[in-house]
C-alpha positions as CSV (number, residue, x, y, z in Angstrom):
1,M,-74.6,-130.3,-25.9
2,K,-74.4,-128.4,-22.7
3,F,-72.3,-129.3,-19.7
4,S,-71.3,-127.9,-16.3
5,W,-67.7,-127.0,-15.5
6,T,-68.2,-127.9,-11.8
7,L,-69.8,-131.2,-12.6
8,L,-67.0,-132.1,-15.0
9,N,-64.5,-131.4,-12.2
10,H,-66.3,-134.1,-10.1
11,V,-65.5,-136.7,-12.8
12,I,-61.9,-135.5,-13.7
13,D,-59.4,-133.5,-11.8
14,L,-59.1,-130.1,-13.6
15,R,-57.8,-128.0,-10.7
16,N,-54.4,-127.5,-12.3
17,I,-55.9,-126.8,-15.8
18,S,-56.9,-123.2,-16.6
19,F,-60.2,-122.6,-18.2
20,D,-58.6,-120.9,-21.2
21,Y,-56.2,-123.8,-21.8
22,F,-59.2,-126.2,-21.4
23,Q,-61.0,-124.3,-24.2
24,S,-58.0,-124.3,-26.5
25,K,-57.6,-128.2,-26.1
26,L,-61.3,-128.6,-26.6
27,I,-61.2,-126.7,-29.9
28,L,-58.0,-128.4,-31.1
29,G,-59.6,-131.8,-30.1
30,G,-62.3,-131.2,-32.8
31,F,-65.2,-129.6,-30.7
32,E,-66.7,-126.3,-31.5
33,I,-67.7,-124.0,-28.6
34,N,-70.9,-122.2,-29.3
35,N,-71.5,-120.3,-26.1
36,I,-70.2,-119.9,-22.5
37,I,-72.7,-118.8,-19.8
38,I,-71.7,-117.9,-16.2
39,N,-74.3,-118.7,-13.5
40,D,-74.2,-115.8,-11.1
41,N,-75.9,-117.8,-8.3
42,T,-73.7,-120.9,-8.4
43,Q,-70.6,-119.3,-10.0
44,D,-70.7,-122.3,-12.4
45,K,-69.7,-122.1,-16.1
46,I,-72.1,-123.7,-18.5
47,I,-70.5,-124.6,-21.8
48,E,-72.4,-125.3,-25.0
49,I,-70.5,-127.3,-27.7
50,D,-71.3,-128.9,-31.1
51,I,-70.9,-132.6,-31.5
52,T,-69.9,-133.8,-35.0
53,S,-71.7,-136.6,-36.7
54,N,-68.7,-139.0,-36.3
55,R,-68.6,-138.5,-32.5
56,I,-72.1,-139.7,-31.5
57,D,-70.4,-141.4,-28.6
58,I,-70.2,-138.1,-26.7
59,T,-73.6,-137.9,-25.1
60,S,-72.9,-137.1,-21.4
61,I,-70.6,-135.6,-18.9
62,I,-68.7,-138.9,-18.4
63,D,-68.1,-139.2,-22.1
64,L,-66.7,-135.8,-22.4
65,A,-64.6,-136.3,-19.3
66,Q,-63.1,-139.4,-20.8
67,E,-62.4,-137.5,-24.0
68,M,-60.7,-134.7,-22.1
69,G,-58.8,-137.3,-20.1
70,S,-57.3,-138.5,-23.4
71,L,-56.5,-134.9,-24.6
72,L,-54.9,-133.9,-21.3
73,N,-53.5,-137.2,-20.3
74,L,-55.4,-137.2,-17.0
75,P,-57.1,-140.1,-15.2
76,L,-60.8,-140.2,-14.3
77,K,-61.8,-140.0,-10.7
78,I,-64.4,-142.7,-11.3
79,K,-63.7,-146.4,-11.7
80,L,-65.5,-148.2,-14.5
81,L,-67.7,-151.0,-13.2
82,K,-68.0,-153.7,-15.8
83,I,-71.5,-155.1,-16.3
84,T,-70.2,-158.7,-16.5
85,N,-69.0,-158.5,-12.9
86,Y,-72.4,-157.3,-11.6
87,I,-74.9,-159.6,-13.3
88,N,-76.3,-161.8,-10.6
89,K,-76.5,-165.4,-11.8
90,P,-78.6,-167.4,-12.4
91,Y,-80.7,-164.9,-14.4
92,I,-83.8,-165.7,-16.6
93,Q,-82.8,-166.6,-20.1
94,Q,-85.5,-165.4,-22.5
95,Q,-85.8,-163.9,-26.0
96,L,-86.3,-160.2,-25.5
97,Y,-86.4,-159.0,-29.1
98,H,-84.9,-155.4,-29.0
99,L,-83.4,-155.9,-25.7
100,K,-80.4,-157.9,-24.5
101,Y,-80.6,-157.2,-20.7
102,I,-83.2,-156.0,-18.1
103,K,-82.8,-155.5,-14.4
104,I,-85.8,-154.9,-12.1
105,T,-85.1,-153.5,-8.6
106,P,-87.9,-152.7,-6.1
107,I,-87.4,-150.0,-3.6
108,V,-90.0,-149.7,-0.8
109,H,-90.6,-147.5,2.3
110,I,-89.5,-144.4,0.5
111,K,-89.8,-141.1,2.4
112,P,-90.5,-138.1,0.1
113,Y,-87.6,-135.7,0.2
114,K,-89.0,-132.2,0.5
115,K,-85.7,-130.2,0.3
116,S,-83.9,-129.2,-2.8
117,L,-81.4,-131.9,-4.0
118,Y,-77.8,-130.8,-4.7
119,T,-78.4,-132.3,-8.2
120,N,-80.8,-129.5,-9.0
121,K,-78.1,-127.0,-9.6
122,Y,-76.7,-129.1,-12.4
123,L,-80.1,-129.1,-14.0
124,D,-79.7,-125.4,-14.8
125,I,-77.8,-126.4,-17.9
126,I,-81.1,-127.5,-19.4
127,N,-82.9,-124.6,-17.9
128,E,-85.3,-126.7,-15.7
129,Q,-85.9,-127.1,-12.0
130,N,-88.1,-129.9,-10.8
131,V,-90.3,-130.0,-7.7
132,N,-90.5,-133.8,-8.0
133,W,-87.2,-135.0,-6.5
134,L,-87.5,-138.4,-8.2
135,I,-87.6,-136.7,-11.6
136,S,-84.5,-134.6,-10.7
137,I,-82.6,-137.8,-10.0
138,Q,-83.6,-139.2,-13.4
139,K,-82.5,-136.1,-15.3
140,Y,-79.3,-135.8,-13.4
141,I,-78.4,-139.4,-14.2
142,K,-79.2,-138.7,-17.8
143,I,-76.9,-135.6,-17.9
144,K,-74.0,-137.2,-16.1
145,W,-74.1,-140.8,-17.4
146,G,-76.1,-140.5,-20.6
147,Y,-78.4,-143.2,-19.5
148,N,-82.2,-143.4,-19.0
149,I,-83.5,-145.0,-15.9
150,D,-87.2,-145.5,-15.5
151,F,-89.1,-145.3,-12.2
152,L,-92.5,-147.2,-12.0
153,D,-95.0,-146.7,-9.2
154,F,-96.3,-150.1,-8.0
155,Q,-98.5,-149.2,-5.0
156,N,-101.2,-151.6,-6.0
157,S,-98.9,-154.5,-7.2
158,T,-96.5,-156.8,-5.6
159,I,-93.0,-157.4,-7.0
160,H,-93.9,-161.1,-7.5
161,D,-96.8,-160.2,-9.7
162,I,-94.4,-158.2,-12.0
163,Y,-91.7,-160.7,-11.9
164,S,-94.0,-163.7,-12.9
165,N,-95.6,-161.8,-15.8
166,L,-92.6,-160.5,-17.7
167,H,-92.9,-162.0,-21.1
168,C,-92.9,-161.2,-24.9
169,K,-96.2,-160.4,-26.5
170,P,-97.1,-158.9,-29.9
171,Y,-98.1,-155.3,-29.6
172,N,-99.6,-153.4,-32.5
173,N,-98.3,-156.1,-34.9
174,Q,-94.8,-155.6,-33.6
175,S,-92.8,-157.9,-31.5
176,L,-92.1,-155.9,-28.4
177,T,-91.1,-156.9,-24.9
178,T,-93.8,-155.8,-22.4
179,L,-93.9,-155.7,-18.7
180,I,-97.3,-156.8,-17.4
181,A,-98.8,-156.9,-13.9
182,K,-102.4,-158.1,-13.2
183,H,-103.2,-158.2,-17.0
184,H,-102.2,-154.6,-17.4
185,I,-99.2,-153.3,-19.4
186,L,-97.0,-151.4,-17.1
187,Y,-94.2,-150.8,-19.6
188,K,-93.4,-151.6,-23.2
189,F,-89.8,-151.5,-24.3
190,S,-89.1,-149.8,-27.7
191,P,-86.0,-148.1,-28.9
192,D,-88.1,-145.2,-30.2
193,T,-90.0,-144.6,-26.9
194,E,-88.8,-141.7,-24.7
195,I,-89.1,-141.6,-21.0
196,D,-92.4,-140.2,-19.6
197,Y,-91.4,-138.2,-16.5
198,N,-95.0,-137.5,-15.6
199,K,-95.9,-141.1,-14.6
200,I,-94.0,-140.9,-11.3
201,K,-95.4,-139.0,-8.4
202,N,-93.5,-136.9,-5.9
203,H,-95.1,-138.8,-2.9
204,S,-94.5,-142.3,-4.2
205,T,-93.3,-144.6,-1.4
206,S,-92.7,-147.8,-3.5
207,I,-91.1,-147.7,-6.9
208,I,-89.5,-150.1,-9.4
209,L,-86.1,-149.2,-10.6
210,L,-86.1,-150.3,-14.2
211,C,-82.7,-150.7,-16.0
212,Y,-82.3,-152.1,-19.5
213,L,-80.0,-152.3,-22.5
214,Y,-81.1,-152.5,-26.1
215,K,-79.1,-154.7,-28.4
216,Q,-77.6,-151.7,-30.3
217,D,-76.5,-150.0,-27.1
218,Y,-73.0,-149.9,-25.6
219,L,-72.9,-148.1,-22.3
220,P,-69.7,-148.8,-20.5
221,Y,-70.9,-146.9,-17.4
222,F,-74.2,-148.6,-17.2
223,I,-73.5,-150.2,-13.7
224,N,-72.1,-146.9,-12.5
225,A,-75.3,-145.0,-13.4
226,Y,-77.4,-147.8,-11.7
227,Q,-75.3,-147.7,-8.5
228,E,-75.4,-143.9,-8.2
229,T,-79.2,-144.0,-8.7
230,I,-79.6,-146.6,-5.9
231,N,-77.3,-144.4,-3.6
232,L,-79.4,-141.3,-4.2
233,L,-82.7,-143.1,-3.5
234,T,-81.5,-144.8,-0.4
235,T,-79.6,-141.7,0.9
236,Y,-82.3,-139.0,0.4
237,G,-85.4,-141.3,0.4
238,Q,-84.1,-143.8,2.9
239,G,-85.8,-146.5,1.0
240,T,-85.3,-150.3,1.3
241,I,-83.8,-152.2,-1.7
242,G,-85.6,-155.4,-2.5
243,K,-84.5,-158.4,-4.4
244,S,-83.4,-157.7,-8.0
245,Y,-84.5,-159.8,-11.0
246,E,-82.5,-159.9,-14.2
247,Y,-83.4,-161.1,-17.7
248,Y,-80.8,-161.8,-20.4
249,D,-81.4,-162.6,-24.1
250,T,-79.3,-165.7,-24.9
251,K,-79.5,-164.9,-28.6
252,A,-78.0,-161.5,-28.2
253,R,-74.7,-161.7,-30.0
254,T,-71.7,-160.0,-28.7
255,K,-69.9,-157.9,-31.3
256,K,-66.5,-159.2,-32.5
257,N,-63.5,-157.3,-31.5
258,I,-62.1,-155.0,-34.1
259,F,-58.4,-154.8,-34.6
260,I,-56.5,-152.4,-37.0
261,N,-52.8,-152.9,-37.9
262,F,-50.5,-150.2,-39.1
263,K,-46.8,-149.6,-39.3
264,N,-44.7,-146.8,-37.8
265,D,-43.8,-145.7,-41.3
266,D,-47.4,-145.0,-42.1
267,I,-47.5,-142.5,-39.3
268,R,-44.3,-140.9,-40.4
269,N,-45.3,-140.6,-44.1
270,I,-48.7,-139.0,-43.2
271,L,-48.0,-136.8,-40.3
272,G,-44.4,-135.9,-41.0
273,P,-41.8,-134.7,-38.5
274,I,-42.4,-132.8,-35.3
275,N,-42.0,-129.0,-35.7
276,N,-38.7,-128.6,-33.8
277,S,-35.1,-127.8,-34.6
278,H,-34.1,-131.5,-35.1
279,F,-37.1,-132.5,-37.3
280,E,-37.6,-135.7,-35.4
281,F,-40.5,-138.1,-35.7
282,L,-42.9,-139.5,-33.1
283,T,-41.2,-142.4,-31.3
284,I,-42.9,-145.7,-30.7
285,Q,-43.1,-144.9,-27.0
286,Q,-44.9,-141.7,-27.7
287,I,-47.3,-143.3,-30.0
288,S,-48.0,-146.2,-27.6
289,Q,-48.7,-143.7,-24.8
290,I,-51.1,-141.7,-27.0
291,L,-52.9,-144.9,-28.0
292,K,-53.2,-145.9,-24.3
293,Q,-54.8,-142.5,-23.5
294,L,-57.3,-143.3,-26.2
295,Y,-58.1,-146.7,-24.6
296,L,-57.0,-148.6,-27.8
297,K,-54.8,-151.1,-26.0
298,P,-51.8,-151.1,-28.4
299,T,-49.4,-153.9,-29.0
300,Y,-46.1,-153.7,-30.9
301,Y,-44.6,-156.7,-32.8
302,K,-42.2,-156.8,-35.7
303,K,-42.5,-153.1,-36.5
304,T,-46.3,-153.3,-36.6
305,L,-48.7,-151.7,-34.2
306,Q,-52.1,-153.3,-33.5
307,V,-54.9,-151.6,-31.7
308,K,-58.2,-152.8,-30.3
309,I,-61.1,-150.6,-31.1
310,P,-63.6,-150.1,-28.2
311,E,-67.2,-150.8,-29.0
312,Y,-68.2,-147.1,-28.4
313,R,-65.7,-146.0,-31.0
314,A,-66.4,-148.6,-33.6
315,K,-68.4,-146.2,-35.8
316,D,-65.7,-143.5,-36.2
317,L,-62.5,-145.5,-36.0
318,I,-62.7,-147.8,-39.1
319,R,-59.5,-147.3,-41.1
320,R,-55.8,-146.7,-40.5
321,I,-56.0,-143.1,-41.3
322,D,-58.6,-142.6,-38.5
323,I,-56.1,-143.9,-35.9
324,I,-53.4,-141.8,-37.3
325,E,-55.7,-138.8,-37.2
326,E,-56.5,-139.5,-33.5
327,I,-52.7,-139.7,-32.8
328,A,-52.3,-136.3,-34.4
329,R,-55.3,-134.8,-32.5
330,I,-54.1,-136.0,-29.1
331,H,-50.5,-134.9,-29.7
332,G,-51.6,-131.6,-31.2
333,F,-51.8,-130.7,-34.9
334,Q,-49.8,-127.5,-34.2
335,F,-46.8,-129.5,-33.2
336,F,-46.3,-131.1,-36.6
337,L,-44.4,-129.5,-39.4
338,D,-46.9,-128.1,-41.8
339,K,-44.5,-127.4,-44.7
340,L,-43.5,-129.7,-47.5
341,P,-39.9,-130.9,-47.0
342,V,-37.3,-129.2,-49.1
343,T,-35.5,-131.6,-51.3
344,K,-32.6,-131.1,-53.7
345,K,-33.2,-134.4,-55.5
346,R,-34.2,-133.8,-59.0
347,G,-36.8,-136.0,-60.7
348,K,-35.7,-138.2,-63.6
349,I,-36.6,-136.9,-67.1
350,S,-36.7,-139.4,-69.9
351,K,-34.5,-139.0,-72.9
352,N,-37.4,-138.4,-75.2
353,R,-38.9,-135.7,-73.0
354,F,-35.5,-134.0,-72.5
355,F,-34.8,-133.7,-76.2
356,T,-38.4,-132.8,-77.0
357,Q,-38.1,-129.8,-74.6
358,K,-34.7,-128.9,-76.1
359,I,-36.2,-128.8,-79.6
360,R,-38.9,-126.5,-78.4
361,H,-36.4,-124.1,-76.9
362,I,-34.2,-124.0,-80.0
363,L,-37.1,-123.3,-82.4
364,R,-38.5,-120.7,-80.1
365,Y,-35.0,-119.1,-80.0
366,F,-35.0,-119.0,-83.8
367,G,-38.2,-117.0,-83.8
368,L,-40.8,-119.7,-84.5
369,H,-44.1,-119.7,-82.6
370,E,-45.4,-122.9,-81.1
371,V,-49.0,-123.8,-81.7
372,I,-51.1,-126.7,-80.3
373,N,-53.9,-128.3,-82.3
374,C,-56.4,-131.0,-81.5
375,S,-55.5,-134.5,-82.6
376,L,-59.2,-135.0,-83.7
377,V,-60.1,-133.4,-87.0
378,G,-63.1,-133.2,-89.2
379,Q,-61.7,-134.2,-92.6
380,Q,-58.1,-134.4,-93.8
381,S,-57.5,-133.8,-97.5
382,S,-55.8,-137.2,-98.0
383,L,-56.0,-138.5,-101.6
384,D,-57.1,-141.8,-100.3
385,D,-59.8,-142.1,-97.7
386,R,-58.5,-145.5,-96.5
387,Y,-55.7,-143.7,-94.6
388,N,-58.3,-141.9,-92.4
389,L,-59.0,-143.4,-88.9
390,Y,-62.6,-142.8,-87.9
391,L,-63.9,-142.9,-84.4
392,Y,-66.8,-145.1,-83.7
393,N,-68.8,-142.6,-81.6
394,P,-67.5,-139.1,-82.4
395,M,-68.8,-136.2,-80.3
396,T,-69.1,-134.0,-83.4
397,D,-68.4,-134.1,-87.1
398,E,-65.5,-131.7,-86.6
399,Q,-63.8,-134.3,-84.4
400,K,-64.3,-137.7,-86.0
401,I,-61.0,-138.6,-87.5
402,L,-57.5,-139.1,-85.9
403,R,-55.0,-136.9,-87.7
404,H,-52.3,-138.7,-89.7
405,N,-50.1,-135.6,-90.1
406,L,-49.4,-132.2,-88.5
407,I,-49.0,-130.1,-91.6
408,E,-52.7,-129.9,-92.4
409,N,-53.4,-128.4,-89.0
410,L,-50.6,-126.0,-89.5
411,L,-52.2,-125.1,-92.9
412,S,-55.4,-124.2,-91.1
413,N,-53.4,-121.9,-88.8
414,Y,-51.8,-120.4,-91.9
415,Y,-55.2,-119.7,-93.6
416,Y,-56.5,-118.2,-90.3
417,N,-53.6,-115.8,-90.0
418,I,-53.7,-114.7,-93.6
419,K,-57.4,-114.0,-93.0
420,Q,-56.4,-111.8,-90.1
421,K,-53.9,-109.9,-92.2
422,N,-50.8,-111.5,-90.5
423,T,-48.0,-111.6,-93.0
424,H,-45.2,-113.2,-90.8
425,I,-46.3,-116.9,-90.2
426,E,-43.5,-119.0,-88.7
427,L,-45.1,-121.8,-86.8
428,F,-44.2,-125.2,-85.4
429,E,-46.1,-128.0,-83.5
430,I,-45.0,-131.0,-81.6
431,G,-47.8,-133.5,-81.4
432,K,-49.0,-137.1,-82.0
433,I,-50.1,-138.5,-85.4
434,F,-51.9,-141.8,-86.0
435,Y,-51.7,-144.4,-88.7
436,Q,-52.6,-148.0,-89.4
437,N,-49.9,-150.6,-90.0
438,K,-50.9,-154.2,-90.6
439,N,-54.3,-153.7,-88.9
440,I,-52.7,-152.2,-85.8
441,I,-53.2,-148.6,-84.9
442,Q,-50.0,-146.8,-84.1
443,E,-49.1,-143.4,-82.8
444,Q,-45.9,-141.4,-83.2
445,M,-44.6,-138.1,-81.9
446,H,-43.9,-135.7,-84.8
447,L,-42.5,-132.2,-85.3
448,A,-43.9,-130.1,-88.1
449,G,-43.5,-126.5,-89.2
450,I,-44.7,-123.9,-91.7
451,I,-42.6,-120.9,-92.6
452,Y,-44.0,-118.0,-94.6
453,N,-42.4,-114.5,-94.5
454,P,-42.5,-112.2,-97.6
455,N,-40.2,-109.7,-95.8
456,Y,-37.6,-112.0,-94.3
457,T,-34.4,-110.4,-95.4
458,R,-32.8,-107.6,-97.3
459,L,-29.4,-107.2,-99.0
460,A,-29.0,-103.6,-97.8
461,W,-31.1,-101.0,-95.9
462,D,-31.9,-99.2,-99.1
463,K,-33.0,-102.4,-100.8
464,K,-36.4,-103.9,-100.9
465,A,-37.1,-106.7,-98.5
466,E,-37.2,-110.2,-100.0
467,P,-39.1,-113.3,-99.0
468,I,-37.6,-116.2,-97.2
469,S,-35.7,-118.5,-99.5
470,W,-35.1,-122.3,-99.6
471,F,-31.7,-122.0,-98.0
472,H,-32.9,-119.7,-95.2
473,A,-35.7,-122.1,-94.3
474,K,-33.5,-125.2,-94.6
475,S,-30.9,-123.6,-92.4
476,I,-33.3,-123.4,-89.5
477,I,-33.6,-127.2,-89.5
478,E,-29.9,-127.6,-90.1
479,N,-29.0,-125.3,-87.1
480,C,-31.5,-127.1,-84.9
481,C,-30.0,-130.5,-85.7
482,E,-26.5,-129.1,-85.2
483,L,-27.4,-127.8,-81.7
484,L,-28.9,-131.2,-81.0
485,Q,-25.8,-132.9,-82.4
486,A,-28.0,-135.1,-84.5
487,N,-26.1,-137.2,-87.0
488,I,-28.3,-136.6,-90.1
489,N,-27.9,-136.5,-93.8
490,W,-29.8,-134.6,-96.6
491,N,-30.6,-136.5,-99.7
492,N,-33.0,-136.7,-102.5
493,L,-36.4,-138.2,-101.6
494,N,-37.1,-141.6,-103.2
495,I,-40.9,-141.8,-102.9
496,K,-41.2,-145.5,-103.8
497,N,-38.4,-146.9,-101.7
498,S,-37.8,-144.5,-98.8
499,I,-41.1,-143.2,-97.5
500,T,-42.4,-145.2,-94.5
501,K,-46.0,-145.6,-93.3
502,S,-45.9,-142.5,-91.2
503,F,-45.0,-140.3,-94.2
504,T,-47.1,-141.8,-96.9
505,K,-50.0,-139.5,-96.2
506,I,-48.1,-136.1,-96.6
507,E,-46.3,-136.5,-99.9
508,Y,-49.1,-134.8,-101.8
509,L,-48.5,-131.6,-99.7
510,F,-45.0,-131.0,-101.1
511,D,-44.0,-129.6,-104.4
512,K,-42.5,-132.6,-106.4
513,H,-39.5,-130.5,-107.5
514,Q,-38.9,-128.7,-104.2
515,Q,-38.5,-131.4,-101.6
516,I,-35.7,-133.2,-99.8
517,G,-35.5,-136.1,-97.3
518,I,-33.7,-136.0,-93.9
519,Y,-32.0,-139.3,-93.2
520,N,-30.1,-141.0,-90.5
521,R,-26.5,-141.0,-91.6
522,V,-25.9,-144.5,-90.0
523,N,-28.7,-146.6,-91.3
524,N,-30.2,-144.3,-94.0
525,D,-33.6,-144.4,-92.3
526,L,-36.0,-141.6,-93.3
527,I,-36.5,-139.1,-90.4
528,G,-38.5,-136.4,-92.1
529,I,-39.2,-134.3,-95.2
530,F,-38.5,-130.7,-95.9
531,G,-39.8,-128.8,-98.9
532,Q,-41.9,-126.2,-100.5
533,L,-45.7,-126.3,-100.2
534,N,-47.6,-127.6,-103.2
535,Y,-49.0,-124.6,-105.1
536,N,-52.5,-126.2,-104.9
537,Y,-52.7,-125.2,-101.3
538,Y,-51.5,-121.6,-101.7
539,K,-53.8,-118.6,-101.3
540,K,-54.2,-116.6,-104.5
541,T,-52.3,-113.6,-103.2
542,D,-49.4,-115.6,-101.8
543,K,-47.9,-117.4,-104.8
544,N,-45.1,-114.8,-105.2
545,S,-43.8,-115.7,-101.8
546,P,-42.9,-119.3,-101.2
547,I,-44.2,-121.3,-98.2
548,Y,-41.9,-124.0,-96.8
549,I,-43.1,-126.9,-94.7
550,F,-41.4,-129.8,-92.8
551,E,-42.4,-132.8,-90.7
552,L,-40.0,-135.1,-88.8
553,N,-40.4,-138.2,-86.6
554,I,-39.0,-137.0,-83.2
555,R,-38.2,-140.5,-82.0
556,K,-36.1,-141.2,-85.1
557,L,-34.4,-137.8,-84.7
558,I,-33.5,-138.4,-81.1
559,N,-32.0,-141.8,-82.1
560,T,-29.4,-140.0,-84.2
561,I,-28.2,-137.9,-81.3
562,N,-24.8,-139.1,-80.0
563,A,-24.3,-138.6,-76.2
564,I,-21.1,-136.8,-75.4
565,N,-19.3,-138.4,-72.6
566,H,-16.3,-136.1,-72.4
567,L,-15.8,-132.3,-72.1
568,N,-13.2,-130.4,-73.9
569,Y,-12.6,-127.4,-71.7
570,I,-9.7,-125.0,-72.2
571,I,-8.5,-123.7,-68.8
572,K,-6.2,-120.7,-68.7
573,P,-5.6,-117.9,-66.1
574,Y,-7.6,-114.7,-66.4
575,S,-5.7,-111.5,-66.7
576,L,-5.9,-109.1,-63.7
577,Y,-5.0,-106.0,-65.9
578,P,-7.5,-103.7,-67.6
579,S,-8.5,-104.0,-71.2
580,V,-8.1,-101.4,-74.0
581,T,-10.7,-101.2,-76.8
582,R,-9.8,-99.8,-80.3
583,D,-11.8,-99.5,-83.6
584,I,-9.9,-99.8,-86.8
585,S,-11.0,-99.3,-90.4
586,I,-9.6,-101.7,-93.0
587,K,-9.9,-101.1,-96.7
588,L,-10.8,-104.4,-98.4
589,N,-9.3,-105.8,-101.5
590,Y,-11.4,-107.7,-104.0
591,L,-10.0,-111.1,-102.9
592,D,-10.0,-110.5,-99.1
593,T,-12.3,-112.6,-97.0
594,I,-13.1,-112.4,-93.2
595,E,-11.0,-115.4,-92.4
596,T,-7.9,-114.0,-94.2
597,I,-8.3,-110.7,-92.3
598,K,-8.7,-112.5,-89.0
599,H,-5.6,-114.6,-89.7
600,K,-3.5,-111.4,-90.4
601,I,-4.6,-109.7,-87.3
602,L,-3.9,-112.7,-85.0
603,Y,-0.5,-113.1,-86.6
604,H,0.8,-110.1,-84.8
605,K,0.6,-110.0,-81.0
606,K,-1.9,-112.7,-80.7
607,E,-1.3,-113.0,-76.9
608,W,-2.6,-109.3,-76.5
609,I,-5.8,-109.7,-78.5
610,E,-8.8,-110.8,-76.4
611,S,-11.6,-110.5,-78.9
612,M,-12.5,-109.2,-82.4
613,N,-16.0,-108.1,-83.7
614,I,-17.1,-106.6,-86.9
615,I,-19.2,-103.5,-86.1
616,N,-19.9,-101.9,-89.5
617,A,-19.3,-102.2,-93.2
618,Y,-19.6,-99.3,-95.6
619,Y,-18.8,-98.2,-99.2
620,D,-16.9,-95.0,-100.0
621,K,-18.2,-93.5,-103.2
622,K,-15.2,-91.2,-103.8
623,S,-12.5,-93.8,-103.6
624,K,-14.9,-96.5,-104.8
625,S,-13.7,-98.8,-102.1
626,Q,-15.2,-101.1,-99.5
627,F,-14.3,-100.6,-95.9
628,L,-14.7,-102.8,-92.8
629,C,-14.8,-101.5,-89.2
630,I,-13.4,-104.0,-86.6
631,R,-13.5,-103.5,-82.9
632,I,-10.5,-105.1,-81.1
633,V,-10.1,-105.6,-77.4
634,Y,-6.5,-105.8,-76.1
635,R,-5.5,-107.1,-72.7
636,A,-1.9,-108.2,-71.5
637,K,-1.4,-110.8,-68.9
638,N,1.7,-109.2,-67.3
639,K,1.2,-105.4,-67.5
640,T,-1.2,-102.6,-68.3
641,L,-1.1,-101.6,-71.9
642,N,-0.5,-97.8,-72.7
643,S,-1.1,-95.8,-75.7
644,I,2.4,-96.4,-77.2
645,D,1.8,-100.2,-77.1
646,I,-1.6,-99.9,-78.8
647,N,-0.3,-97.4,-81.5
648,N,2.6,-99.7,-82.4
649,I,0.2,-102.7,-82.8
650,D,-2.2,-100.7,-84.9
651,Q,0.5,-99.4,-87.3
652,I,1.8,-103.0,-87.8
653,L,-1.7,-104.4,-88.4
654,L,-2.6,-101.6,-91.0
655,A,0.7,-102.0,-92.8
656,D,0.4,-105.8,-93.0
657,I,-3.3,-105.8,-94.1
658,A,-2.8,-103.0,-96.7
C-alpha cells in the first residue's frame, strides 16, 4: 500500500510529529516500511508499506490515519458521518441479493473542468495522471476513502426511466441485481466486478452517481466519501444535484455486536510490569484510555473489563489475547520488562524425588556409574513365561515385553563391557519395573546394581591386587543406607515366606548360598536382595572373580528413613592464635589399636590438640617392629605455642605410649 504524507496530514494533524518518529511508531505498530520516495515537484513523501493478512481493514488513507491516531493518541480532523443518519426515508424495500444498500443520485448540467485538479498530485502515488477529470475524482476517492464510486453517463435516458426499472433479474444463471434503462443493462452489481473507468467520458454533462454497499462490506466512512464526491462535482463541474433514490434490502441482517471480557490480572500475567525502576503494572485508567484510542468502548465492572469490537476489526480481534496484544502495541512493546522475574522461592520437591536424587549422588560418590536402559525388552530369561508382560502392538521384537527386573539389563551392560575389554564394571540403575498382581498391572521404582572388579584392593603395594569381596560390596549398600539414615536390617532370605511379588522373578539370578535379604527393621518387610551372581550367568573367563548384584524397592527403602527434627550442633569459640603441626613416629605393640593410641594422646593436653591424622605406616626390618606416623595439629586458645611447649608435650606423649 502507498500513501502520501501530505494527504495523511489533511486527515490527521501530524505537524508536531517528526517524520522519523512517525516511522518508528509505524514499525512498532506492526507495519513494515518497504520504500520511501520523495517527489521533487511537490516535495511530498510517498511511503510504501506492507499490510499483514490480519489487518485487511487498512485499505485507504483514512484507515491508516485512524490507526495512527490510535498509536499517537491524536484525533482525526474528519468527523464520521453515520449512514443511518443520512438514509432518506421512505426508501424502496427490495431483495437485492449481494447488496444491502444502493443510492442513485443524478447530477446534470455539468461543465467539463479543463484545468488540472488539486487531486491529481495525490495520484502520483499510483504513478498515474488522468486527463479525464471525472476519473481523477473516482481514483482520488478510492485512495482517500477506500471506496469505489461509479459514474454512469445517461445522456439518452431520463432518471425516471432508471428509477422505474431497477429490479432483480437472473443473469448468466446467477441471481444478480441489475440496473436497466429502456431494456438495456446499464450496470450489473457483482462483488467480483471491478470499476471500468473507460465508460465515462471527459465531456459528459449528465451523470449518475452510483453508490452501493455489498452485504459483506463495512465502510464506516461511506457517507463521507459520498459527500466529498458530491462537493468535488458541484465545485469544479458546477453541476446540479437531482433527487436521490435509495434501495435497501430488508433481509440484510445486521451483524451482532461482539463483546470480549477479560480481567486486569490477565493483562498483568501476560504483559508483566512496565520497564521502570518501580516495576509497576498498567493501571485501569491507562488500559481504559488505550482501549478508547482503539475505539473499543471499554466498560469496567467488578474487576472485569468488557470491550465492544467494531465491525471493521471483527476479523482480527477474536480472543482475549488479541485485545491484550493491541494494548501492548499501542502502549509500546519496548516499555514492558522483557526479562523473567527473579524469584527466590524454591519449588517443592517430593520426598521420593529428593531421596532418589540423594541415592544417585551417594552411589556416584562411591565410584559407581549410572546407566539408563529401556523399560521395553525383547526377552527376559525368566524361568516362567507367565511373568512376562507382553505389549499388544510392539514396534519391534526387541521391545515387546515390559521388564520385571533391572538386573538383567545390567547383565547386558556387563556382557557388553566385557566384550569391550573393560575390567572394572561397577554400575547401578534407577528405573521402573512392572509386574502383575491379581490381574492388575503394577509398576515400582527399583534400584539395582552390578559390581565386578578383579583388581579392587591390595593388602600392600608389593602385593598382588585382589578382586572385590562379599564384605566390600556389601559395605557399599550399608554405607549408602547409613548416609540415608535408613532403619534396615540384614537377615537370611526366606524364599517361601519373604519374597514379594516384585522380587519373585529375580531369585534365579542369585547364588543360593551367597544371598541375603534387606528388611525393614520395624515391620520386617523385604526391601531388597543382595548377593553373588549365579554362576550360570558368568562369562567363562570371569569365574575366578566374583560378581555381586543387588536390587531394592526404592519406595520401601525411603519408608525406613526417619526424619530428623533436631540438630545437635556443638558451638565453641574459635582460637585466634596460629597452629603448630608436628609429625611423631610411634612404635606399635602387638596389642595396640588405633583407638587406644588415640585415647593415650588425648589424655595429655587435650585442649591443645586440634586434630590427628595417620599419614603413614611402615615396618622396620632391623628392629622387626611396626611403626605408625601420626600428624598432630596443636593450637591454644589463650596464647601462641612455642617450641618449648611442643617439645614438652611430645616427650610426655612418647613416654606414655612407649
